[in-house]
N, C-alpha and C positions, 0 to 999 in steps of 0.2 A: 513179474517173476524174477527172483533172484538168480544169479549165475550159480551160486553155491550157498547152501545153508549148513551151519554147524549144529549138530544135534547134541545137546548137553543133557537132556532128560532121559534117564535110563529106560523108562517105559516107552517113550517115543522111539528110542533106538531099537528096542525089541520089536516094536511094530513095523518099523522101516526095514528091518533085516529079515522079516518073515518073507519067504520066497514069492508067494502070490502078491503080497502087498508091495514088495519091491518091483515086481513086474508091472503092477498097476501104476506105480509112481513113474516108471519109465514111459508108459503108454500115455500118461497125462501131461506130457510136455506141451500138449495142445488140449484145449477143452473138449471134453467128451462126456456123454451120458453113461449111466450104468448099463443100459441096453446096448449101446454101441461097444462098450468095453467087453460085455459078456460075449458078444458075437466075435469080437476080435481075438479073445484069448480062449474061447471055447469053454465057457463056464456058465452055469445057471445064473440068471440076473439076480436072484435072491442072494446067492453066495457072494457075488460081486458087490451087492449093496451092503452086505455084512462087513466086508473088508474095507469098503469105502468109508463106512461109518467110523471104523477104528482109526483110519488115516485122518479123517476130518476131526475126530475128537482130540487128536494130538497135533493138530494144526500143521499136518504135512500136505494137506490139499485144502482147497477153498472153492467156494461157489463162484464160477465165472459168469454164469448167466442162468436165468430161469425162463422157460418157455411154457406157454399155456397151450395145451392140446384138449379142446373141449372143456371138461370139468377137471382135467388132470394137470399137474404142474411137473414139467420135466426139468431136472437140474443138470446143468453141465458143470463138471468139476475140473479143476486144473491143479497141478502140483504147485507147491509154493516156491520150488527152485528147480533148476535144470539138473542139479546134481547135489549130493549130500555127503557130509563127512561127520563121522561120529567122534565127538570130543572125549578126551580122557576123563572128563568129569562124569561121563555116563557110567564109567566103571568104578566110581567112588574111590575108596581107599587104595585099591589096586591099580588105579590109573597111573601110567608112567609119569615120573616127575624127576627132572635132573637134580633137584635139591637133595635127593637121597644119596648123592655122592657117586662114587665109582670112578673108574679110570676115564679121565676126560679125553683120552685118545681112542676109546673103544667105540665100536659100532652101537652098543647099547646106549651110551651116553648121547650120541648123535641122534638116535631115535627118540630118546627122552626130550631132547631139545625141540625136535620137530613136534612132538606131542604138546609141549608147552606152548609153542607158537599157535597151534590149532586152538588150544584152550583160551589163551589170552586174547588173540585176535578175534576169535569167534565171539567172545564176550563183549569186546570193544565194538565190534561191528553191529551186534544186536542193539547196543545202546545208541550207536550212531544212527541206525535206521529208525529207532523209536523217536530220536530227537530230530529226524529229517536233516542230518548233517553228513558230510563226507568225512571218512576216516583217512587221515594222511598216513600213507605207508610207502615203503620203498622195497623193491625186490629186484635182484640182479640174478640172471640165470644164464649160464653159458657153459661150454665145454672146453677142456684144454687137454692136449695130449703131450705128456712129458717124454722126452727122449730117454731119460734114465732116472733112476731113484735119486741119484745125486742132484739132478736138476730139480726134481720135485722138492727135495729138502731145501735147495737154494731159494726156490719160489716161495716156499712156506716161510722162510726166514725174512725175505724182503717184504712179503705181504704183511706179516706180523709187525715189522717195523713201521711200515706205511700206515697201517691202521692205528697203531699206538700213537704215532705222531699226530694223526688227524684227531683222535680222541683228546689228546692233550691240548690241542689247539682250540677245539670248539666246545669242550665240556666246561660248564660253569655251574657248580652245584648250588651256588647261592644267587643265581640270576632271578631278579623279581619277575614273576609271570612266566618263568621258564617251565618246560615240561620234560620230564624224563622220557627217553626212548630206549628201547632194547635193541641192541645190535648183535646179530648172530651171524657168524661166518662159518660155513661148513663146506667140506669137500668129500666126495666119496667116488670110488671107481664106478664106471657105468656097468649095468648088467650086460651079460654076454649077448642078449638079443636086442640090445638098444641099437638104434640107427647109427650108421657110420658118418653121416654128414655132420659137420661142425655147425653148431647153432650160434648165431650172433648174440651178443649181449642183449638181454631184454630187461 
């Protein structure tokens, strides 16, 4: 089972977002039969089977085990991932894309960058899984509390200079066998309900 799966197919996204099927995906973090699920969520087994067939048709669940009971076969299904993210590709032409321009200091541009990360890394990860390879990525996640807007501006200036210097040092557009990587650096205020504890760099 994957930790997270990116859904790029519009029909699969529609299936996963349907409330009953979304509940079934959550219940299938461990293998279970249609009968067990029906009892767990209080729904007729025939209806549960109907929803499970839709999930299976779009590869959101898979058969984990088959058991023989007399002349009957009981199938235990499990979700393909512990959690799911819908890619902007599922929205087609209206999916968020930073290439459409806009104010690069705006929240909408930051959201578009996040959407592009989901789309690109999701596609690369699917290819890596199919090839049984590991996808090399880097992520840094931390919190910082600025004493003033002036210090925030100073931090931004210093960080921009440091990143520019590192890129200039290591970028080689003509390196034989080299591979391009995308570097995205974002910052945003924490939501009001976010925890107050400072998180270490991860």
